C-alpha angles and dihedrals in degrees: 000000000000120000125185113207120197140147142180102246094074136268098282093052112127090227093062092051095047089050092051091048091052094048098042093088091060098060146299111339125205120186119207114166141149119280090229142024112294096172114161089009097134124206106331130178113190109216105148102060138037118266119226128205130190133183112238138174122242127217094274095043095264112147116234138175112239114201125192089219132087125283092262088050088056090056095042092052091047092053097043097055114293085113119047100211124073113261118235100180140011118211118184124192159347091215112187093221132049123265107209138156112342089000086090092073093055100036119103087198093061096037089055089059087045088058092054088050090052089056089052093255121138103247139187131194114204123196131172118217093223117178115272114263091009110182120217130015120328124237104238096168096096093047093047087052089052092049091053089051094049090048090048090055091047090056090056096046138041127241119203117256116282094017122122134183122242108202123188121184128200117237093253137111117265096257090051092057113106091212143265123319124193100217145178128234113284130210113268117205115212124200097190115163126191110236114197121196138158130245121225090272092056096254120140121247132178142223124188100224137152135115125319113275121258131187150213107281095216119159114251094029128105089247095046097046095044088054090051088056099259128130103247116220113185121184105221123198126206093216101095093180115133090222093181091063097047095088094038094054090044084067096058115105101271096168112135 
């Protein structure tokens, strides 16, 4: 079994190494990840410049490939021939913060898994709901073990084409987790603010600031079940069509 591991925090991120270590007992691991942080990069495809890849060594001596493209670029390159062996699974993470609700459209962690699903490869995105403004190193061991268990289930079952699993893990020890919950996408609440400043030459520049997002803690959603202490597993489809509206909109007056 050949598993590609990637992320959006960069190839040297501790969550990536924890994930690779947890999965290495399941098969061959190939790490292909960005050479710098691409958080909140969304689904990127680099077409107008060359992509460069170099082999590097991680903290424990593990070999990895660092790419100057986006997380989704890393997966695409791996699938298209950067790696000589066929790929069975793509696992992206471990992101240090949860990816819930509409976060999925922004998240490089999730969109790397989306790229795998586009190529017909069963894919998982894994994120840890670490405390906001946590100081010191994070403990990724429980979330890495959760990722291994989810992948183990995926090896024994079949996902439909172009479906990925978005996994969010509470910041708890394994024995404190209440279990696994299969969830739907919840409603994220953003509190973004536009901050305008001036550079030394008097020209305006802008930051997107504001408080950290929250969400509606509704049972059955990724946000609600994560808050209840469960690992949230949301099956995500690439088909964004609002199928229930196709027929009603056909009945609008479309005469030219």
